[in-house]
Steps between C-alpha positions, in 0.01 A plus 500: 500500500174503695461132594133468410552675170796281404315187604201598287708586196696172512205273577271653236687372191547157661128472574415618150740249349336214692156599373630550149663157507170334587326669209776488236743220589664496157600865519580517867881486501582782259207724588533459875874572486444811288232626736715429805793691346278806442368489854854476635597814306211683667605365839858617451390846385282541808786378719751744346260795531428421863866454593685758288259773388598844629179534706340231712178372344216291640521148348121475483488827308763369258294189436186708455676722247618189314140373485370837384770516234401156372132594479566842346582325173149355489168685474401773753238276661737221609615599849636356825308607812648462846305360795438848643392640165273204436328550835446866416382402151244259649380754756436747219193295410372510857550874549822695535653840566588672175428782258247309285653472153602221268727519198611296200826516306415608144815499292749658740236721663340444842140596429225537764225256403275518803421766758290360782187696576525728806863398554774758572613505135145552369433779750829673408422484127722221365350373173500181297754556222743703712858377456693440820834681476634530857422349838648674803721698261652188341440426129265203491711338227775455763272310738417130498133396501530391864645837600213680330247287688677566830468875440135493389382243758606493863501699821215747541734752664695593187366706211620438144635764261389406152592682178319419177504611138162590355402555135504865389682614817870584460603480866471204734194499726594440866275336759551452874288194574421383852453128553177370643317168530385383158215253536521263210193378319535366148137582415477852646188617315170330413185702436196546277545762226130495426206268566644221282874569461748378758862613531787301658860618518782251557816688596731194501484125552557323832390165640187668637396667172266223375313493834484881511367508145237232568371687807475835321348342188231329710419832672460679167279219370273547801470868403378408151822496294443377145826620342850556636788740449822330618777755558855365457665836441828550688492133605859378483419134575600298805412140579485303175244245623267779612503654153420162346217452752340835411519422128343161581195683639413635156571203272306179453671170581760364260624832360869577529577800721876516449800277446856537624810380322848474644822302483409280796238234436276605790497862381307409184135472601151569374237658724149401402176657620274292721125534537490503880487877559397650167296818545189568285575601142390860547639783284857576603737794443864482614693824549877492437787744453877509454552396864286184467761224522575135565204316661264785411597451137426129535145582609444761230663283233291192580179704498597653166617173340173325581286803408357503851506877541609833353848630584510880528801724557865529397761246394604300806851470648597175328659298782481139385745368757411277796728465802536173689570527873790290629517511884821428693556364849609837642162656413621681188355435155596524134243632254610365163340554161 
């Protein structure tokens, strides 16, 4: 067996057992032995596949498949991301080569939830609500999330063949989408609708969203804004803390924005509004639709719960799951609900 792989597999249960012993000394013997036995079964299976399977297989790929199989029994949002994929994921917020779409898994369907303005997909006619059926001729249901991202985001030299299902159209709609540089800005639009009404669109939440919002809000105030339309349509979420920070802008100090509850002690927390950055209590309308999800729902929900503004639009996506990021020494991470 690949030496590094075998070393990792054998050391992992031992390290876990040591930690477990420190936390639960009374249960350590039976539980640690049971865990070790299960890990050894996995080790032996990997060893047998590597040594005796009819075709030679990459040990790292075998381990990756084992990880993916473990996570596939959880929710769709709990995923393992390799070092390379994580670097690409991070660069996506700085600007990247791609086709300019985002999607969410609704039931078993891969539904387009955001089409970036002036991106290749928008220019070609891809619409929010289209269901992704095939990428490069391969049914999307046969691809892992990381494979989908690698196809949609990457080298500018390769175009992407995308086939979608669209309501009221019997045949699949096919697009040939070139990749080009997508400049990312989480607050892409801020303008005055009339002499007193400002409009701000937040497309998703990143670490820079609160600062972007503050800058655009201040500009609109200088132009005489006395009421605001906040557009969260097609906003699938992003950085949890950024969503909380935006909600904090609209609530007075002491009001609860959101609380999280999980099995681990640290995952159960309350997030309370401060009074340090609260914007004036001007009339507020928040626009939402079926693709408003996650952190965007936190903002809309807090505003609605505290009667701070009027929510207008369709029923939102309903993603009430928060992922915690667990980084590893090799640069990969685990996103776990």
